C-alpha positions in Angstrom: 54.3 107.8 42.0 56.5 106.1 44.7 54.4 104.4 47.4 55.4 105.2 51.0 53.1 102.7 52.7 56.0 100.3 53.4 58.2 103.1 55.0 58.4 103.1 58.8 57.9 106.6 60.2 60.6 107.4 62.7 59.2 107.7 66.2 62.3 109.4 67.8 65.6 111.0 66.8 67.5 107.8 67.1 65.2 106.0 64.6 65.6 109.0 62.3 69.3 108.8 62.4 69.3 105.0 61.9 67.0 105.2 58.9 68.3 108.4 57.3 70.6 108.0 54.2 70.1 104.3 53.8 71.2 103.8 57.5 74.2 105.9 57.4 72.7 108.2 60.0 73.4 105.4 62.5 77.1 106.2 62.0 76.5 109.7 63.3 74.7 108.2 66.4 77.5 105.8 67.0 80.0 108.7 66.8 78.0 110.8 69.3 77.7 107.8 71.7 81.3 107.0 71.4 82.1 110.3 73.1 80.3 108.9 76.2 81.9 105.4 76.2 80.4 103.2 78.9 82.2 103.0 82.2 81.5 103.0 85.9 78.8 105.7 86.3 80.2 108.6 88.4 76.7 110.0 89.2 75.7 106.9 91.1 76.7 105.9 94.6 79.9 103.9 95.2 78.1 100.8 95.9 79.9 98.0 94.1 82.9 100.2 93.5 85.7 99.4 95.9 89.2 100.9 96.2 92.2 98.8 95.4 93.4 98.9 99.1 92.2 100.6 102.3 92.1 104.3 101.6 93.5 107.0 104.0 91.5 109.8 102.4 88.0 110.0 101.1 88.3 113.5 99.4 91.1 115.8 98.0 91.2 119.6 98.0 93.9 120.7 95.7 95.0 124.3 96.2 96.7 125.3 93.0 98.9 128.4 93.1 98.9 129.2 89.4 102.0 130.8 88.0 104.7 129.2 90.3 105.2 130.4 93.8 108.9 130.9 94.9 109.8 128.0 97.3 113.0 129.8 98.3 110.9 132.7 99.6 108.2 130.7 101.3 109.2 127.2 102.6 112.9 126.5 101.7 115.4 129.0 103.2 118.8 129.2 101.6 121.4 131.2 103.6 124.0 130.7 100.9 121.8 132.5 98.4 121.9 135.7 100.4 125.7 135.2 100.9 126.3 135.0 97.2 123.6 137.5 96.1 124.7 139.7 93.2 127.1 137.0 91.9 126.5 134.7 89.1 125.6 131.0 89.6 128.8 129.1 90.5 130.1 127.0 87.6 129.8 123.8 89.8 126.0 123.9 89.2 126.6 123.2 85.5 124.5 124.3 82.6 121.0 125.6 83.4 118.2 125.9 80.9 115.7 128.6 81.9 112.5 129.9 80.3 113.9 133.4 79.7 117.4 132.1 78.8 119.1 134.2 81.6 120.9 131.5 83.4 123.9 133.8 84.0 121.9 136.5 85.7 123.0 137.5 89.2 121.6 135.6 92.2 118.7 137.5 93.8 118.6 137.9 97.5 115.7 136.6 99.6 114.5 139.4 101.9 112.4 137.1 103.9 112.6 136.5 107.7 112.6 132.9 108.6 111.4 131.1 111.7 110.9 127.6 112.8 107.4 126.6 113.8 105.6 123.8 115.5 107.0 120.9 117.4 109.1 119.7 114.4 110.6 123.2 113.8 109.3 123.5 110.2 110.8 126.5 108.5 108.2 129.1 107.1 108.9 132.6 106.0 107.2 135.7 107.3 105.0 135.8 104.2 102.9 133.0 105.6 102.3 133.6 109.3 98.9 131.8 109.4 99.9 128.7 107.6 102.9 128.6 110.0 100.5 127.9 112.8 99.3 124.7 111.1 102.7 123.1 110.3 102.2 120.2 112.7 99.5 119.0 110.4 101.6 119.6 107.2 104.2 117.5 105.4 106.4 120.0 103.5 107.9 118.4 100.3 110.9 120.4 99.3 112.1 118.1 96.6 109.4 118.2 93.8 110.4 118.5 90.2 108.8 118.5 86.7 109.7 118.6 83.1 108.1 121.8 81.6 109.6 125.2 81.3 106.6 127.2 80.3 103.2 127.6 82.0 101.1 125.8 79.5 103.0 122.5 79.5 103.7 122.7 83.2 100.1 123.4 84.3 99.1 120.6 81.9 101.6 118.2 83.5 100.6 119.1 87.1 96.9 118.3 86.2 97.4 115.3 83.9 100.9 114.0 84.3 101.6 114.9 80.7 103.2 118.0 79.1 100.9 117.5 76.1 97.1 118.0 76.3 94.7 115.2 75.7 94.9 113.1 78.8 92.4 113.0 81.7 92.9 115.2 84.7 93.7 113.8 88.2 90.2 114.8 89.3 88.7 112.8 86.4 90.8 109.7 87.3 89.6 109.9 90.9 86.0 110.2 89.8 86.4 107.4 87.3 88.0 105.1 89.9 85.8 105.9 92.9 82.6 107.4 91.7 80.5 109.8 93.8 79.5 109.7 97.5 76.6 112.1 96.8 74.1 111.3 94.1 72.9 115.0 94.0 76.3 116.7 93.6 79.1 116.4 91.1 82.2 114.4 92.1 84.7 116.8 90.8 84.4 120.6 91.3 86.7 123.4 90.1 86.8 127.1 91.3 89.0 130.1 90.8 89.6 133.2 92.6 89.2 135.7 89.8 87.7 135.9 86.3 91.0 135.6 84.5 91.4 132.6 82.2 93.5 129.8 83.8 96.2 128.7 81.5 94.8 126.0 79.2 91.3 126.7 80.5 88.9 123.8 81.0 91.4 121.3 79.6 92.9 121.3 83.1 89.8 119.7 84.5 88.8 117.7 81.4 88.6 114.1 80.7 90.8 113.7 77.6 89.9 110.3 76.0 87.5 109.4 78.8 83.8 110.1 78.7 82.9 113.7 79.5 80.8 112.7 82.5 84.1 112.6 84.5 85.1 116.2 83.9 85.2 118.8 86.5 82.1 121.1 87.0 83.3 124.7 87.3 81.6 126.8 90.0 81.5 130.6 89.3 81.0 133.8 91.2 77.6 135.4 91.7 74.1 134.2 92.5 74.4 131.1 90.3 77.7 129.5 91.1 76.8 126.4 88.9 75.9 127.5 85.3 72.4 126.7 84.2 71.5 125.4 87.6 68.4 127.4 88.1 65.3 126.9 85.9 64.3 129.6 83.5 61.6 131.9 84.8 58.2 130.2 84.7 59.6 126.7 84.6 58.3 124.7 87.5 59.8 121.5 89.0 56.8 119.6 87.7 57.4 120.8 84.1 61.1 120.1 84.4 60.4 116.6 85.7 58.0 116.0 82.8 60.6 117.0 80.3 63.2 114.7 81.8 60.6 111.9 82.0 60.0 112.3 78.2 63.7 112.2 77.5 64.1 109.2 79.7 61.3 107.3 77.9 62.8 108.2 74.5 66.2 107.1 75.6 65.0 104.0 77.3 63.1 103.0 74.1 66.5 103.1 72.3 68.3 101.1 75.0 65.7 98.4 75.0 66.3 97.8 71.3 70.1 98.2 71.5 71.0 96.6 74.8 74.7 96.5 73.9 74.9 100.3 73.5 75.1 100.9 77.2 76.9 104.2 76.6 73.5 106.1 76.7 73.2 105.2 80.5 75.8 107.9 81.3 73.9 110.5 79.3 70.7 109.7 81.0 72.4 109.9 84.3 73.7 113.4 83.5 70.1 114.7 83.0 69.1 113.1 86.2 72.0 114.7 88.1 71.2 118.1 86.8 67.6 117.8 88.2 68.7 116.6 91.5 71.4 119.2 91.8 68.6 121.8 91.5 67.4 120.8 95.0 70.7 120.2 96.8 73.4 122.3 95.2 71.9 125.7 96.2 72.1 124.7 99.9 75.7 123.4 99.5 77.0 126.8 98.2 75.0 128.9 100.5 77.6 130.4 102.9 75.1 132.5 104.7 74.4 129.4 106.8 77.8 129.6 108.4 78.4 131.4 111.7 80.3 134.7 111.9 83.0 132.9 113.8 83.5 130.4 111.0 83.4 133.1 108.3 86.0 135.1 110.2 88.2 131.9 110.5 88.4 131.9 106.7 89.1 135.6 106.6 85.8 136.6 105.0 85.6 139.6 107.2 88.7 141.2 105.5 88.8 142.6 102.0 92.0 141.1 101.0 91.1 137.5 102.1 87.3 137.4 101.6 87.4 136.1 97.9 89.7 133.1 98.5 88.2 132.6 101.9 84.8 132.0 100.3 86.2 129.4 98.0 88.0 127.6 100.8 84.8 127.6 103.0 82.8 126.3 100.0 85.4 123.6 99.6 84.8 122.4 103.1 81.1 122.4 102.5 81.5 120.4 99.4 83.7 117.7 100.7 81.4 117.6 103.8 78.7 116.6 101.4 80.6 113.9 99.6 82.3 115.8 96.7 85.4 113.7 95.9 87.8 116.2 94.4 87.8 120.0 94.7 90.4 122.1 92.9 90.9 125.8 93.7 93.0 128.1 91.5 94.6 130.9 93.4 96.1 133.7 91.3 94.2 132.4 88.3 95.8 133.8 85.1 99.3 133.0 86.3 99.3 135.8 88.8 102.1 134.1 90.8 104.4 134.4 87.8 106.8 137.0 89.3 109.4 137.6 86.5 109.8 141.1 88.0 108.8 142.8 91.3 108.6 139.5 93.3 108.5 141.4 96.6 105.3 143.2 95.7 103.8 140.3 93.8 104.3 137.5 96.3 103.5 139.8 99.4 100.1 140.5 98.0 99.3 137.0 96.8 100.5 135.4 100.0 98.4 137.7 102.1 95.2 136.9 100.1 95.9 133.1 100.4 97.6 132.6 103.8 94.6 133.2 106.1 92.0 131.3 104.1 94.2 128.2 103.7 95.0 128.1 107.4 91.3 128.6 108.2 90.5 125.7 105.9 93.0 123.3 107.7 91.8 124.4 111.1 88.2 124.1 110.3 88.5 120.6 108.7 90.5 119.6 111.8 88.0 120.8 114.4 85.1 119.2 112.5 86.9 115.8 112.3 87.2 116.0 108.6 91.0 116.5 108.2 91.7 112.8 108.8 89.7 111.9 105.7 90.4 115.0 103.5 93.7 115.3 101.7 94.7 119.0 101.3 97.4 119.6 98.7 99.1 123.0 98.1 101.5 124.0 95.2 101.9 125.4 91.8 103.1 124.1 88.5 106.8 124.8 89.4 109.0 127.1 91.6 111.3 130.0 90.9 115.0 130.3 90.3 117.6 131.6 92.7 118.9 133.7 89.8 117.3 137.0 89.1 115.3 138.2 86.2 114.8 141.8 85.2 116.7 142.6 88.4 113.8 142.1 90.8 112.1 138.8 89.9 112.8 135.1 89.4 112.4 132.8 86.4 110.5 129.5 86.2 112.2 126.6 88.0 110.8 123.0 87.3 113.9 121.3 88.6 113.3 121.9 92.3 110.3 123.4 94.1 108.0 122.9 97.2 104.5 121.5 97.6 102.8 120.3 100.8 100.1 117.9 101.9 98.0 117.8 105.0 95.3 115.4 106.3 94.2 112.3 104.5 96.6 109.9 106.3 99.6 112.2 105.9 102.0 112.5 108.8 102.2 116.2 109.6 105.1 118.1 111.2 107.7 116.9 108.8 109.8 118.1 105.9 110.5 115.7 103.1 113.5 116.0 100.7 115.9 118.8 100.0 117.1 121.0 97.2 120.7 122.0 96.7 122.3 124.9 98.6 120.7 127.6 96.3 117.3 125.9 95.9 117.8 125.1 92.2 117.6 121.4 91.9 115.9 118.7 94.0 118.6 116.3 95.3 117.2 114.1 98.1 114.0 112.1 98.1 113.0 113.7 94.8 109.3 113.6 93.9 108.4 114.0 90.2 104.8 115.0 89.3 104.2 111.3 88.6 105.2 110.5 92.1 102.9 113.2 93.5 99.9 111.9 91.6 100.7 108.3 92.5 100.9 109.3 96.1 97.6 111.2 96.0 95.9 108.3 94.3 97.4 105.8 96.8 96.1 107.8 99.7 92.6 107.7 98.1 92.8 103.8 97.9 93.7 103.7 94.2 96.7 101.9 92.7 98.1 103.8 89.9 98.8 100.6 87.9 95.5 99.0 88.6 93.5 102.0 87.6 93.0 101.3 84.0 90.9 102.8 81.2 91.0 100.9 77.8 91.3 103.3 74.9 92.1 102.4 71.3 93.1 98.9 72.3 95.6 99.8 74.9 95.4 100.2 78.7 95.8 103.8 79.8 96.8 104.6 83.4 96.8 107.9 85.3 100.5 108.3 85.8 101.5 106.8 82.4 103.0 103.8 84.1 105.5 106.0 86.0 105.7 107.3 89.6 105.7 105.7 93.0 103.9 106.3 96.3 106.1 108.3 98.7 105.9 106.2 101.8 107.5 109.0 104.0 104.2 110.9 103.6 102.6 108.5 106.1 105.5 107.1 108.0 107.7 110.2 108.5 
């Protein structure tokens, strides 16, 4: 009979993996740990982590209008469009590639009433009367452009700078580069205004080839906005602390024997963050602490605006507590995608978004937070001047509008232009790479110096492209 006296009995799961199958189990362990490759820990304070240059902003709130809002019906009036409505696109505009392949469809009139607002006379349509009162704090960028024609690739590019999935999201890069200001809350939070699936789902706030610790944490509706935040019934804080202490001791035993495998530190930190969040996160998302005046400012007293108003107010509470990057999806499930019936579609969506967004800007400003919080508004692309199905507009990545406020941005200005029909960006053009480079720059991060080594090559957030748009801060 084979003697077992010389066989060491595994004391924990790592020893079991290392000794199983003549040691081949350690390969499985190495594979698991490789998914959490060592890097600056986002769950620790930013002590020791310094920006590349002096930052203008400490936080970002990205208001993502999923589906593609029509710039020529919201921020970019085109008198010639109404003059030529019903005619086909003039030949002088050349060949046009559209998602639906209807480039020769008649031009569709814009029924909006336009007015100049603020000291700078920024044009805003009658669909956004509340945001119009904030234009002196807003830089409207009319010359954005992208590469994708469909929603999947375009949403992916607006989040990751790439049409193809697999790269880290902007929020993940910010978290990787700057860490967290609050050790008890995640650095990157994502919320959406309804239960529909956002195009591409969690990949939009994923980490790609970087460790999963940098991914966005999705907050949901209901009594438990953060999944699995609350302990199961009967589980006390003491028992929970004991469980984490046991895990920590097992993990520490492994790291003592394998000092070079520092990847485990990130996993240990995630357990610790979850425990700390149980004490602080409930307070952070508790809107009952806000005054009625504040709730009304966000439109929470109205049925149409209460849903997105809650998310905007929660965003302010999160950045107030040190969350680096908050992304809100409005119209989740591509609700802004008005291939037909744009009048009804955009009128409804604009109404549910306009009041809460204006409330967010005003609230941040009156609390002294707008100077350090960069607010970004926009979708994955705009809409065409040509009609689709008679009453709608097709996807338009060649020219569309986004805007930024706060975070060092000079408000009360309009940057760039599109052509006379709003089809293509022609002056001060800003590609998605430029938009990301500018957001990173305002956060104190140089897009070329922010590097993650992957498979032997240096990876950068804007894929070595894009420039900071200096007009954002200089006017």
